[in-house]
N, C-alpha and C positions, 0 to 999 in steps of 0.2 A: 540194596547192594548195588554199587556202581558198576559200570562196564569194566573198568580196570580191575576191580576186586574179583569179578567173575572170571576175567581172563587170567588173572594171577592164580586163582584156584584151579582152573582147568590146566594151566601149564604145570602147576605143582603136582597134580594127579598124574599127568603124563610123565613128568620127571621121575616120580616115584616108581611108575611102571617100568621106565627105562632102566632105572637103577636095580629094580628087582630082576629084570631080564638079564642085566649085566652080571648080577650075583649068581643067578642060576647057570648062565653060560660059563662062568668061571669054575663053578663046581663040576659041571659036566665036561669041562675042557674043550668046548666048542669055540675055537679061536676066531673063526669067521663071524660068529654071532657076538663074541666079545667086542670085536672092533665095531660092528654095527651098533651094538647097545651103547658103547662108549661114545660114539659120535652123536647118537640121539640124546644121551644124557648131557653131553656138553652143550648141544644146541638148546635144549630146554632149560638147562641151568642158566645159560646166557639170557634167554627170554624171561625167566623168572627174575633175575637181577634187574633187567631192564624195566619190567612192570613194577618191581618193588621201588625203584628210584625215580620213576617218571612223575611229572607234574601234570600230565594230561588228566582231564576230567571225564572225557568221553572217548571211547575207542572208535574213531572214524578214520577214514583214509586221509582226510585233510589234516586232522590233528596228528596222525602218525607221521605224515610227511613233514609237518612243522617240527615235531620232536626230533626227528632224525636229520633235520637240516636239508631235506630234499625239496622243500617247497620253494618255488621261485619267489624272490623278493618282489613285491608289487611295486610298480612305478607309479608314484603319485604325481598328478599334475597340480601345480599350485602357482599362485601369484603372490609375490613378496612385496610388501610395502613397508618402508621405513620412515619414521618420523621422529622428531626431537623438538623439545622446547627447553625452557630454562631449567626445568627440574627433572625431566625424565626423557629417556630414549625408548621408543616403542618399535618393535618389529612385529609385523602381522603377516601371517600366511593364510591366504584364502584358497579353499579347495572347491573347484566347480563340481557340479553333479556328474556322475555319482561319486561322492566323496568316500573316504575310508569308513568302514563300518565301525560302530561302537557297540560294545556289549554292556548293556545297562541292566540294573536290577531295580525293581520297584520297591519303595519303602512300605512300612506297615500301614500308613494312612492311605496309600494308593494315589497320592498326589504328586510325588516326586520320583524321578529316576536318578539313581546314584551310579557313579562310575567306579565299580569295584574291581573289574577285570581290566588291568592296564597293559596287557600284552600288545594290543593293536595300537594304543596310544604310544607306547615305547617304540614300536616299529616305525610309526610316522615320525616321531621325534628323532629317531636315529637317521631316517631318510633326510630330514631337514638339517642334520648336523648339530642337533641340540642334545643336551644331556637327558638321560632317561629319568622318569619319575619313579619313586620307590614305593608309593602306596596309592590306593584309590581315594576318591573324595566324594562328598555328598554334593548334590545339586545346590548351587549357591542360594537359590530362593528358599530352600528348606532351612538354611541357617539365618538369612537376613529377614525372611518374611515378606520380601518385596517381590512383586510380580515382574519388575524390571530385570531380576536376576534369574528368571526361568531360562533353562537351556544353557546355563553357564556353569563351568566347573573351574575352581581356582586353587592353585597350589601356592600359598604364601611362603612356604619353606623351600621353594625351588632354589637350587644353588646359584643360578644366574640372575635372579630377580623374581618377579611375580609372573607365573605362567597361568594363562587363562585359556580354556578351551570352550568353544561354542558349538553346540550340536544343532542339527536340523533334521528334517525328514527328507531323505533322498529317494529318488525313484530311478531304478535301473531300467533304462529304456529297452534293453535287450531282453530282459526277463519279466518286465512289468511288475517287479517287486518294489515295495516301499520298506525302508528300514531307517533306523537311527544312524546318522552319520556325523562325521566331524566336518564342520563347516569352516572353522577358522581356529588358528592357534596364535595367541598374542603373548609376546614376551615383553614385559615392562621392566626397565632398569632405571633405578633412581640415581641421580648424579650426586 
C-alpha cells in the first residue's frame, strides 16, 4: 500500500468520525459542537478529495510542496550552443555540475536505465523555453544495441524536431552525493 493510499484511508476514517460527531451533535442539538464538527468534516473532506485526485507517488514534504505549487522553481545554469549546416539546425544546452536530477528506472536485464518519470525533464524544458515531452523513453542503447548510445534518450516524435537528452553522473559538492543528472539537451530541426 502506497503512502498516498494510507493517507487517504486515515483521512477517510477521520472524516467518518467527524460526520458521526456532526450527526450526534445534531440529534442532541449541541450547536457549538455542530459547528465544530462541520468545520472538521469540511477540512477532512477537502483533504480526501485532494488525496483522491493527486498524482504524487510518495507523501513527502518536497512532493507536497510541488503538488501545491509552493516549491521554488529551480534556476538552472546552462550554456547554449547553436549550429547549422546545409540539412539541419541544432541547438544544444549544456548543464555544468551539479545538473538537474533525473529519475531513472532500471530495466529487467539490469543493463539500461530508462527515463519513465518526465516531471524533472519537463521542468528543465519549460525553463529553456521548449515544449514539454508527453511520455518517457528507453535508453537509446537498449534500442540500437550500440554502446555509443549509452546515456542517451531520444524523442523522435517531439513537435519541434528530434529531442535528445544526455545523462551523466553528477556530484553535489555541498552534500557529497552522486546522482544521475541531465548533462545536455539537444534539439535537431531538419530543414
